[in-house]
N, C-alpha and C positions, 0 to 999 in steps of 0.2 A: 429737439423733441418738442412737439407742438403742445402750446398749452391747453389746457383742459377748462371747460365751463361747467361739466356736469359729471357727477359721479352717481351709477345706477348700481344699487345694492340688493343682493339677495337678502332673506330675512332669516329663515331657520338656517342655524349652522353657522351664519355670517354675522349679524347684528345680536342675534338671540339665541340662548340655549333653550329651545322647547322640547328636548328629546324626553325629559320626565312627564311632561304633561301629556306627550304624544302617545308614550308607552302606557301610561295610565288609560288613557282613553282606548287604545288598543285591547289591552286586557280586560277593560269593562266590557268591551264589544264581544270579545271571545268567550269571557265566562259567560255572558249573557245567551250566547248561541251553542254553548256546550262544547267550546274547542280549546286545546291546549292553549297555555298562555306563552308569551313571548318575553324574552330577557330584553333588556335595556341595549344591550349588544347588538341583539338580533334586528331591533326595530332602528336603531342607526343606521344599519347596512340597507333599510328598505325604504327610508324616507326620500323625498326629493322630487317625487312626481306628483304629488297631491294625495289627498285623502282618498280618493277612490282607487287609484293604484295601491296605495298603502293597505286598504283593506283586502284587497285581492291577494297581495304578498302575504299578509299575516294569517289568513285563513288556511286551512287545511288544503293541502294539494288536490285532495279528492273532493272538494268542495263544489257544488254545483253554482251555476251563476246567480241562482236564488239565493243559495246561501251566501254567498258572498256579498250580495245586494243587502241582505240582512244585517251582516257585520257592518258594512258601510253606514248603514242608517243608524245602527246603535254608535258606533263610533263617533259620527258627526254630531249626533245629538248630545252624548256625553261631553264632547270636546267643546260644544258651543258654550256649555256652562263651567266649563273648567279651563278655560284657554291659557289663564295665566296664573294658576295655583302655584305653580313651581318654576315658571319660566322667568328668565332674567337676561339682562344684556351680558355679552361677555366682557371681560376686565379691559377697560380703557376705551370702550365702544364710545360712550357718552361723551367723554372728552374730545374724541376724534372728531365725532360729528359737530360738536359745538365749534371746534376750532376750523373745521373746514367750512361750516356755514359763515363763520365770521369772515372770511376771504371773499364771499360773495359767490362761491360755487354753488350751483343748483343740485339738490339732493333728491333722489327717489329711491323708493321701494318698488321691486317687482318680484312676486312670489308665486309660487305653484300652489301655495296655501289658498283656499276659499277666500274670495274679497273680505267678506265680513270679520273672520278672526284675524286677518292680515291688518286690516285697519284697526281693529280692536288693542292688537299689541303694540301697533305703532304708537297708538295716542296713549296707551297706558304708560310707556316707557320712554318716549321721545316726543311729547307733545310740541307742536309747533315747529319740527325740526325740518320736516320734508315738504318740498314742493308738490310731489306727486307720490301716491301710494296705490299700487294696483295689486290686487290679488287676482286668483283665478274666478273668471265669470263665464256663465253660459254662453256658448257661442263663439268664443274667443279661445283660439288655439293657446296651449299652455308652453312654457318653456320645455324644450330647447328650440321651438318654433321662434322666428324672429318677430312675428307679429306684434305681440305685446310689446316688445323692446321699441318697434317703430312708433307704437301708440304713444310711449313714454317720452321719446326723444320730440315728437310733435308737441305734446303738451308743455315740454320744457322750452321749446323753441330752439334747440340746439342740433348740431350735426353729429353723425357718427364720429367724424374725426375730432370733434370736442369733448367726446364722453368716454370714459371708461368704466367698466364693469367689474365688480368686486362680488366673489362667490367662493363656495366651499366644495362644491362637488363636480362629478362628471357633468352633469346636467348644466352647469354653469359654464363649463368649459364649452360645451357644444352649443350654448346659447350665444356666447361671446363670439364664437367662430361664424354661427350663421348670421349673425348679425353686424359682422365686421367691426367688432369692438375689441379695443386692448384690454386683456383679462388680468386682473389682479387675484390670483388665487391665494386664499388664506387656509392655513392648516389646522387651526384650532377647531373646526367644526365637525362634521358628520362624515369626513373622508380622510384618511391619512395620506402621507406625503407620496407614498408608493402609488396609490390609486389615482391621485391627482396628475402625477407625472405619466402614469399610463394612459390617462384620459387625453393627455396632449398639453397639459399646463406647462408654462416655461418660466413662470415668473411667480414665485412662491414668497408668501409673508407669514412670519412665525408670532406675530404680536401686534396688537393696534399700534404701539409707537411705530414700530417698523413701516406699518403700512401708511401711517400718517406721514411720517419723513417722506416716504415715496411719492404720495399723492403731492404733498407741499413742494416737492420740486417741480410740479409741473402745472401749479395755479399761478 
């Protein structure tokens, strides 16, 4: 098996548990717009395609485009000020990243979360760890489109064959497939094992230690 020179990570549900902060932002926006609130479990199923998609999913089914836009604006405004109130790295992630970086492997984050909060979370919990951090930016297609993946690979100076992708959702499965990257799917995030398998994931890891061992075997 070819040695790897880079590991590309999803953020939400993979490196950090952002679900409570996202749910808080959702429910602030819904309450402000007179709509029913959502549970943590409901929001968990709806995340993965960025805040604009999330706003549309949590709004009432009968909501107009204008109402969904207002939910989105309320959600993003609140989330900007409360990005890391409850967010935290998953168990073992900090150690995993430190050990990987010590091997000389290049590390990057690619998220469908907007670029500013993506960078804020990474700087808050993993300062100085990553060689590249990219969130969603205007004019750039979001995952599972492979365009941002190719951008990261160019920034790192590595090829697809030298890179693996780590993620927790069907969006990540599709992203890896579209970009021709090996996928290491993790089960502690926002999708369960059955959903990952249904999406086409074939290699699953259930703890940071297990993932680290698998990555170490290829560096």
